[in-house]
C-alpha positions, 0 to 999 in steps of 0.5 A, a space after each residue: 446223706 450229700 456225700 451218698 447222693 454224690 457218690 452215686 452221681 460219680 459211680 453213675 458218671 463212671 459207668 456212663 464214661 466207660 460206656 461212651 469209650 467203649 462205643 467210640 472205639 467201636 465207631 473207630 472200628 467202623 470207620 476202619 472197616 469201611 474204608 477197608 471194604 472200599 479196597 479190593 477184597 483180598 484176592 484168594 493167592 495162587 494155590 500152593 505147588 504142593 497142598 501142606 498137610 491139613 488135620 481138621 480138628 472137631 472137638 465134640 461132647 456130647 452132640 447127639 443131633 450134630 455129630 453126623 452132620 459135622 462129621 459128613 461135611 468135614 469128610 466132604 471137604 474138598 482137599 487132597 486125601 493124602 494131606 488130609 487128617 480128620 480127628 473126631 475129638 470125642 469126650 462125649 458120654 452118650 450114645 454120640 459115641 456110637 455115632 461118632 464111631 460108626 461116621 468116623 468107619 464108613 468114611 474110613 472105608 472110603 480111603 479118607 484118613 480119619 480118627 475117633 480120638 476118645 480120651 480117658 477123662 476130660 480134662 481141659 475140656 476143649 482146650 484139653 482135647 485141642 491139645 491131645 489131638 495134636 499129639 496124634 497129628 503131623 498136620 502143619 495146618 490145623 482147621 477147627 470146627 465145633 460141632 455145630 458148624 457145617 464148612 462148605 466143600 471149598 473151605 480149606 481151598 479157600 483159606 489155606 493158600 493165604 499163608 502166604 508168609 512164615 509170620 501168618 498164623 491163623 486164617 479166621 473167617 467169618 460165621 454165618 447162620 443157619 437158623 436165624 429166621 429160627 426166632 426173635 431170639 435168634 434174629 438178634 443173635 445173628 444181629 449181634 454177631 454180624 456186627 463183630 463179624 463185618 465190623 469188629 475183626 474187619 476193623 481191627 484187622 485193618 488197623 493192624 490191632 489185635 483181633 481174635 481167632 473165633 473158637 472155630 471157622 479158622 486155621 492155625 499154623 501149628 508152628 504158631 500155636 506151639 511157639 505161643 505155648 499150646 493150648 491153655 485150660 485156665 480160662 473158659 475162652 481158650 481161643 482168645 487166650 491163645 490169640 493174644 498170646 500169638 499176637 504177643 510174639 508177633 504172630 500176624 493174623 488175617 480175617 477173611 469177611 467174604 469166606 463164610 463158616 455157617 452155624 448154629 445159632 442157640 435156639 433157646 434162652 438157657 442155650 443162649 445164657 450158658 454161652 454168654 457166660 462163657 464167653 463173658 467169664 472167659 473174656 474177664 479170665 483172659 483181660 486178668 491174664 494178658 492185659 498188664 502184657 498188652 499195655 506193656 508191650 512195644 505196640 502202638 497206643 491205638 493198638 493197646 487202646 482197642 486191645 483194653 476195649 476187646 479184653 475188657 468189653 465183657 465189663 460193660 455189662 457191669 457198668 450197664 447194670 450198676 448204671 441201671 440200678 442207680 437210675 431209679 434213685 437218680 430219679 428221686 435225688 433230682 426231684 427232692 435235691 434241686 442244687 444237683 439238677 444241673 449235673 442231672 442235665 448231663 445224667 439225663 443223656 445217658 442213653 447218648 453213651 449208646 448213640 455211636 453203636 447206631 452207625 457201629 450196628 447199621 453199617 454192619 447191617 446194611 453190608 449184609 442186607 441192603 434191602 431190608 437194612 432200611 426197614 428193619 434196623 431200628 426196631 432190630 437194633 432197639 431190641 437188641 440194645 433192650 435183650 443186651 441190657 436184660 443179660 447184664 445181671 447173668 453176664 455180670 455174675 460171670 465177669 466177676 466170677 471171671 475177674 475173681 479166678 472163681 473156677 467154673 466148668 466149661 459147659 458147652 452150648 447145646 447143639 439142636 441140629 436146627 437149620 430152619 424154622 421149627 419147634 422141636 428143640 424143646 423136646 431135645 435134650 441137653 436142656 438145663 431148664 434151669 429156673 433160678 434165683 438169678 431168673 426170679 431177680 430178673 424178674 424182680 427187676 423188670 419191675 424195678 424199672 418199670 417203677 422208675 418208668 412211671 416214677 419219672 413220669 409221675 415228677 415229670 422227668 423224662 430224660 431217663 425214660 428211654 433208659 428205663 423203657 429199654 431196661 423193663 423191656 429187656 429184663 422182661 423179655 429175659 425173664 419171659 423167655 427164661 420162664 417160657 423155655 424152662 417149662 418147655 424143658 420140664 414138660 418135654 
C-alpha cells in the first residue's frame, strides 16, 4: 500500500515540477518583453521604391456570417492595385459559395485582381487550400487572414516594409478582439490571448528564440514558405509546423505588437472547445514532429529550453489534470499516514507553481489597459486560471490524441459575425451543441473536487483548499456553459 502512496506523491511532484518550469519560462519571457518595451518601438522602414507583389489569401469554409465582411476588408486594403492579388480560397459546401462569388464579382468589376478559388476536394484542409492557392498566384509575399478577421486598410503598408533583409521570412502582427466585451467567456479568452501577444511573442522575438506565425494576421515571404517545404497537413496547426521548419532553416521572424489585426472571439463554449482541441492537439503533433530536431540543432541552450516549453505548452493541461485527480486522495493520505506529513508541506504549496504566471499576466494586462488593470486584474486572473483548469480534461484528450498520432478531422472554429455585445449567436448555424460523455465527466469532476474541498475543511487540511476551489469553480463553469450553450443550440 505504501508503494502506491509513494507513487502518487512522485507523480504529483513531477506534475508540479513541470508546471513550475513552464511558469518560470513565462516569467523569463516577461523580463525579456519588459526590456523590449523600454526600447524605442521598431520604426516603420521607408516605403520601397517599388512595392512588391502581394497575394492576400482568405481561406474560407462555410463562413456564411463573415465571408462578405472579410472579402470587403481585403478589398479595402490600401495597396497599389497593380501589385495586389486577392484569393478567396473557398472550400465551402453551403450558401457561403454564392455570397463569396457575388462579392468577388463586385470587386472584380471595380478593377481589383481578385479570384474565387474552388477545389474539387477539401484535401489537406486549410494547409491544402493555402498550398493550392500558391500554385495560382505570382505574389512575392503572402498575407493570410482567417474569415473572422477584419484587417485595417493600412495593414500591408505597415507590414511589408519590414522585410528589410532577405533572411526575414515572416512579419506577424498582434490580434485584437472585436467582441471582447460580449460575455465573461470572451473576456477570459481576450485575457489569455493578450498575454500571448503582448508578452510571449514579444519576449521570444526579443530574446532571439523561436516564435510562431499565428495562422492569420501576418505576411510570409513566398520563398521562405517554399524553402521550408511548403504547407503540410500532417498536423492541425500548420502555422506552428511551418514556423519551426522555417526557423530551423535560419529564416528570421519579425513580430510587430503595435500593428493590430482585429478578429472575432468564439462566443459559445462549443466553438471555444473546437478551437482549443485543434490548437492543443496540433501543438502536440508539432512537438512530436520537431522537438528532436530543435534539441539537436545548433541553437543556444536557452533557445532550446524555450522551444521545448513552447512546443510542449499544451502538455501543461495533462499535468494539471493528473495533479488535480491525485490531489483528492492525497488529502486522505496526509490524514491517515502521519509519516508523510513533511512531504505534504511541500505538496500543499502546489498553488505556488502558478504564482510566476501572476506577474506574467499582470504585465500583459497593465500594458494593454493601465487604468483598468489594478481594478480588474485579480478577479480576471483567478477566473482565467479556474476556467483553464476546467478545460484540462477536454484539452488532455486532444494532447494525448496528438502524441498518439490519432487522426482527426480539421474542425474549424465557427464564426458568427459578432462585433458587439449581443445574443444572436444562439440562433446561428455552425453550432455543434454537443452534450457528450466528456461533458458529463466534467460535471462529475466538479462534484469530485467539491468533495475534496469539503474533505480538506473537515480534516483541517487547508493547504490544498485554493487548488480545489479553483478546480471546482473551473470545472463547474465549463460544465455550466456546456449545458447552457447546448440547450440554446438545441432550441434554436
